[in-house]
N, C-alpha and C positions, 0 to 999 in steps of 0.2 A: 480529586473527588475522594470522598471518604465512604467506607462501607456503612450501611445503615441509613444513608441519605435517601430521602424520598424526592421524587420529581413530579411536577405537574405535566411536563411535556418532555419527550425525548425525540431528538432529530437524528436520523441516520443518514450519513452522506456516503454514497457509493460511487466511486469513480471507476466505472466499468471499463475494462480493456486498457487501463493505464499501464499495467505491467510494473510490478515492484519485485523483481527477482524471479528466478525460475521456480516452478512448482516441483513437487517431488516426482511427478511423472513426466517431466520435461523431455526426457530421452525418448519417450514413446511418440512424441509429436515433433521431434527435431527442433526443439526450442531450448536446448541447453544454453545457458548464458543469457537468457531472456531477461531484460531489465529496462524497459522503455524509459522510465523516469530517470534512472541512473545514467543511461546512455545519452539522454537529452542534456543532462548537466555536464557530462564529459565533452560532448560534441560542441556545445556552445561556449564552454569554458568560462561561464559567467556564474556569479553567485545567484542561485535561484531565489527569487524574492517572493515567497508565498507566506507572508506573516500569519495569516489566519490559519492556514493548514499547519504551519509550524507550531502554533499555540495549541492546535488540536492533536499534535503528536506525530506529524509526518516525519520530522527529523529524528524522532526516537524510533520510528518503525524501520527506517532505511537510511543509511549514511549517504545523503545526497550532497553533491558538491556545494559547499558554502552554507549549508543549512545545518546548524548544530542541534543536538538534542537538548531538551529543556527538562528541568526537574518539576517545575510548577506548570501544569497544563490546565487548559480550560475545557478539556473533554477526555473521554476514554477513547482509546484507539485500538485497532486490530487489523488483521489481514485475513482475507477469505480466499479460498480456492474452491474450485468445482469438486463435487464428489462424483460426478458422472460426466462422461464424455459427450453424452447426448446421442451416441450411436447405438443402434440396436445390434444384436448379435450378428445379424445378416450383413451389416455395413462394416463392421470392424475387422 
């Protein structure tokens, strides 16, 4: 993708709760080392075959077993994390 390009449509794919590495506040939630996608690849010891997601940048975002990063992608990619725990001051 090049800067200055215009688009008629943009699709956003969100894979909620997939887990792609621990967040900065993982120690507060006892989730240090969290990495659902990475652990799935390690557990099954197989090459993950997700060609569409690979072309969209998944292999560039996270070193997943058997999925290499690509220079020429068909999408922009990124990783999001929560900015709020969802707990009020009374619950935390």
